[in-house]
N, C-alpha and C positions, 0 to 999 in steps of 0.2 A: 905487706904493710902490716901491722894487728888490727883487726877487727873490732870496734869498740861501742858500736851502736851498730844497725841493722840504719837504712834510708828510711825505715818509717820511722827509727826513732829520731832521726836529722828531722825530720815532716811534722813529728808529735812536739820536739824540744823547739824547733822557732814557729811555732802555735801557745803562746801562753798568757791569758786576758787581752783576750782583743776589745772585746763587750765585760761587760759589770757582770758576773755570774752569783751575784750577793741571794739571789734569792731562789737560786735554784741550783740544781748538780747537776753537771757535765766532763764528758771526759777530756781527754788531756789533747785529742783530736777537733774539740771543736773550740778549746780558747790556744793563746799561744805565749809563748817565752820568750817576749824581746829584749826583757830585761838580766840580769844579774840574779846568782842563789849567793846568797851570803849564811854561811852559817854562825854561832855563836857558839862563844865559850864562856863555862862558868856562873852554867845558869841552872846549875841543879842543887838543891839546898845543904843536898847527902859532900858531894862534893866540896862543896863552900867548905862546909865544916871542917872535912877529917884533911881538908889545907888552907887553912886558916895561920897552921905557924910557916908554912912556908911561905906565905904572903911577907913576912915580917922580915925576909936575909933578902940578899940584895940579888937581880940589882934596883927594884922597886922600892922594898921594906915597907911596903902598907900592900893592903885587897885594893885593885883596880874601883876606878869609883864609875867607868859610865863603863856599856856593853864592852866587852873582848868578841873583838869578828875574824872572819878570818872568807878568801873568796872562794866557790866552788865552780872553776871556769867554765867554760862549753865544752870540753872534751873530754870533762866528768860523766857529761848527762846520758844518762843512760834512762831504760825503763821497765816498766812491770813484764815481767815472764822473757825478757833478755837474758842471754847470759855475766854476770861478776866473773871475766877474768881477771885469774890473780898472776901475777908478774912473776916473771920468773926466776926474781934475787928476791923472792919472799914465798917464807913460807903458810905466813898465820897471816889475814885481818880482821879490825875491826867491826862491824859491823851497826853500826847506833842509827839505829830506828828515832823517828821522830815527826812534829809535825812541821807539814810547813805554809806558811804565811805567804796567800797571792795579793799580792799590790794590788790594786785596781784604780785608785788614780794617784795624781805628783803628791806627796807625803812629805810637808817637811812644816817642825816644829808644833806635831800636833800635839795636841793633849788627852790626856790617860782618855778622860769622862768620855771623845767622841773620836779615838783612835781607829774603832770599827771600823767608823765611816768608809778609811779609806783603803777596805778592805775587802777583794772580788771573793775569797772563799780559802777554803783549809784542801794540803795536799794531804798524802805521806812521802816522807824521805825517806831514804835511807842513801845515809853519809857512810861512807867507806873510808877506813884510815890502815893505815899501815899502826900499829903498834909503838911506838913513842912516853917518851915521857915529859919531853921539857914543852912549856907552852912560854917561853923566852924568844927567844926566836920563830919567825916564818917556816913554817914544817912543809910547805908548797912540795919536797920530795915525798910527803908521806900521805898528805891530801889530793893532791889533786892530778894521779896517776889516773890515764884515759878511762871512762866506763865506772869512775868510783863516790857517783850521783845519780843514787834511781828516785822517779819523781813518777806521782799518777798512783792508779791507775787514773784518776779523776780529781775534779776538784767542787769540794760540797760547798753551796752559796754558804754565806757563815747564820744565812735568816733559818737554814738548817742543823743550825745545832745549838740545844738549848743553853748548854754551859761548855763556853772552847775553858774553859778556867778549872773544870772536873770530866775529865778525857783520858780510859785510858789506853797506853799506846802497848801492846804487846807485841814479842818477838818468840817468832819457833826456829827450832836447829832442826831439820830431822823429826820433821815430829814431837818434838817437846820443846814445848814453852819455858824461854831458858830467860827471859826476862820480862818485865811488865813496870809502870813505871805509870804515874798520874802528872797531868798538867797542873795541878793542886801542888805538888812539889816544885815548881819553877820559881827559883828566887824573883824572877821578874816576870807575873805574868804577859797576855801578850800585847790587853793591852799597853802594860808598863813599858815593855818588852818596844811599841812601838814608841811612844812615847818618848824614851832614853836616845833612843837611834836615831831618829828624826832631829834629835838636838843638834845631832851635832852631822848630822846631813842627807840628804835626801831620797829618799824611797820613788824607786819611775814606776810607773804603770807597767804592769810586766815581772817586776819585781819579785822574786818569791826567798822574804826572810826565811830559816828553820830558828826555834824556838830553844836549842839544845840537847843535846843526846848523854845521857849516864854515862857517867863513869867509869862503870861497870861492862856495857857494850862488851855483850858477846862475840869470843875469838872466834872466825870458822876458816877453814881448810878447804883444800881439791875435796869436791865430790858431795859437798855441803848442800841440803835445799833449807833453803830463806821459808819464811812464811812473816809481813809483818800485819798487822792488822791495829787498824785502829779506826772503832767506830763509832760514827755512825759513815765515818767514810769511804775503810771497803779494805778490801788487803792486795798488797803488793808481793810479787814472789819473783825468786831467783833462784840460781844454782850456778854451785862456784865450781869452774872450769881454769884448768892451766894454760897458759893466757895461750904458747905456740900449738893450741891444738883448735882452734881456728882462725886461718888465714883466709884473708882474702885481696883484694886490690882495692886501697880505699879511692883508687881513681873510678871507680866504680858508684862507691855511697852517692 
């Protein structure tokens, strides 16, 4: 069976947000992911502008009014330092570096002005996707492959970040910077996203909601080395390996 995360990864990913960490930074080993990871689509101002004509076409014929979300199921969870396994039927993938919001308490119908009160902290997410063009049907086959969601390596308490709406997200491939963007360029800020999402669904302690990835997120291939930096949260690194190169007995995980 394929190895998509180590035993250490499994333990880590079952530990995110056991306690509120808003006033300190902790490693993922100290906190527990008891909930789900949600990704956000169409939250990039540049992407929305380039797609405005597409929104007027069938089937919707208008831009989305509420946030467009998708799930990264548990089999996708991966961590800093672990390889990104390139599936046998895929030549390249897209690495979407983004900011993850770690929920610290039950959040229902929160208001923008107090939205950060429900946040334990923030972490780095590397959201991996097989390149595809359509947003009009669930892209499970493209987004939910084993090991396609990197989290960590730590959660930084929200009180330790001066302005979460002015944070730079940088991606390096083979030591060359290939993508850089600011959270100030999001269509919905962190607080606005939380208000709009919790208007129609409850987020629970341990859930992680990421703010979205760039439309031009970099393409990576076999043997590429990837480094994601979000100051002051830290650095997340991985390298791309063809999946058949790592074989383990899943019963030992």
